[in-house]
C-alpha positions in Angstrom: 0.8 31.5 20.7 2.0 30.7 24.2 2.1 33.1 27.1 5.9 33.3 26.8 5.7 33.9 23.0 3.1 36.6 23.7 5.4 38.3 26.2 8.3 38.4 23.8 6.0 39.3 20.9 4.7 42.3 22.7 8.2 43.6 23.2 9.8 42.8 19.9 6.9 42.1 17.5 8.0 38.4 17.0 6.3 35.1 17.9 8.6 32.8 19.8 7.6 29.4 21.2 7.8 28.6 24.9 10.4 25.9 24.1 12.7 28.6 22.5 12.2 30.8 25.5 13.2 27.9 27.8 16.3 27.2 25.8 17.2 30.9 26.0 16.6 30.8 29.7 18.8 27.7 30.0 21.5 29.6 28.1 21.3 32.6 30.5 21.6 30.2 33.5 24.8 28.8 32.0 26.2 32.2 31.2 25.4 33.1 34.8 27.3 30.1 36.0 30.2 31.1 33.8 30.3 34.5 35.3 30.3 33.1 38.8 33.1 30.7 37.9 35.2 33.5 36.4 34.8 35.5 39.7 35.5 32.6 42.1 38.1 30.7 40.1 39.7 34.0 39.0 40.6 34.8 42.6 41.8 31.2 43.2 44.1 31.5 40.2 45.4 34.9 41.3 46.3 33.6 44.7 47.9 30.4 43.3 49.7 32.6 40.7 51.0 34.9 43.3 52.5 32.0 45.3 54.0 30.3 42.2 55.0 33.7 40.6 52.9 33.2 37.5 53.4 36.6 35.7 50.3 36.1 33.5 48.0 36.5 36.4 49.3 40.0 36.7 47.8 40.9 33.3 46.1 44.2 33.8 43.0 43.5 31.7 42.3 40.3 33.5 42.8 41.8 36.9 40.7 44.9 36.2 37.8 43.0 34.6 37.9 40.5 37.5 37.9 43.3 40.1 35.0 45.1 38.2 33.0 41.8 38.1 33.1 41.2 41.8 32.7 44.9 42.5 29.5 45.0 40.4 28.1 42.0 42.4 29.1 43.6 45.7 27.5 47.0 44.8 24.4 45.2 43.5 24.1 43.4 46.9 24.7 46.5 48.9 21.9 48.5 47.2 19.6 45.4 47.0 19.5 45.5 43.2 18.4 42.2 41.7 20.8 40.3 39.6 20.2 41.2 35.9 20.9 37.6 34.8 18.5 36.1 37.3 15.8 38.7 36.2 16.4 37.9 32.5 16.2 34.2 33.1 13.0 34.6 35.2 11.4 36.8 32.5 12.3 34.2 29.8 10.8 31.4 31.9 7.7 33.5 32.7 8.9 34.2 36.3 8.9 30.5 37.1 11.2 29.9 40.1 13.0 27.0 38.5 13.1 25.5 35.1 15.1 23.4 32.7 16.5 20.0 33.5 18.8 18.7 36.2 21.8 20.3 34.5 20.2 23.8 34.8 19.3 23.0 38.4 23.1 22.4 38.9 23.8 25.8 37.3 21.3 27.4 39.7 23.1 25.8 42.7 26.4 27.1 41.2 25.1 30.7 41.2 23.8 30.4 44.7 20.2 31.0 43.5 17.8 31.2 46.3 20.4 32.1 48.9 19.2 34.4 51.7 20.0 38.0 50.7 21.8 39.0 54.0 24.3 36.1 54.3 24.9 36.3 50.5 25.7 40.0 50.6 28.0 39.4 53.6 29.8 36.6 51.8 30.1 38.7 48.6 31.5 41.6 50.7 34.2 39.4 52.2 35.0 38.0 48.8 35.3 41.5 47.4 37.6 42.6 50.2 39.8 39.6 49.6 39.9 40.4 45.9 40.8 44.0 46.7 43.6 42.9 49.0 44.9 40.5 46.3 44.7 43.3 43.8 46.7 45.6 46.0 49.3 43.0 47.1 49.8 41.2 43.8 48.2 43.5 41.3 48.9 44.3 37.6 52.5 44.9 36.7 53.6 48.2 38.3 54.3 51.2 36.1 52.3 49.9 33.2 48.8 50.8 32.2 46.8 47.6 32.4 49.9 45.4 32.3 51.5 46.7 29.1 55.2 46.4 28.9 56.8 49.9 29.0 59.5 48.8 26.5 56.9 48.0 23.8 56.1 50.9 21.4 52.8 51.1 19.4 
């Protein structure tokens, strides 16, 4: 059994090939990129939606989940807590700095992997502040919990 399979086997009592672990790590990299895309593009859509008066961008669930996502990233940076997705991917790869093919490398670029901690935390803090301002100025529909229409009855 490979070192990666041994590592997983010790935790879960199963034997897994290194190839399977690499595929799982690649999947984590793509989920990570999806998370970053949701955070970044979510704010872009909210700003465009505010200008164009798109009511759907005021959906409470969307806005609260979006704010919580960037809030988690900001808090994680402020306390120097490592990204759980980066840690999981590294563990699956056996702590290799990079892995996968060129598409996974592109995903790593998209999640700012390897960025210096200080400038990254500063950028995330500014992004979080802008997201908070957008939430306050063009937040979920007023008077409704998480965007529910007050006229609708359960």
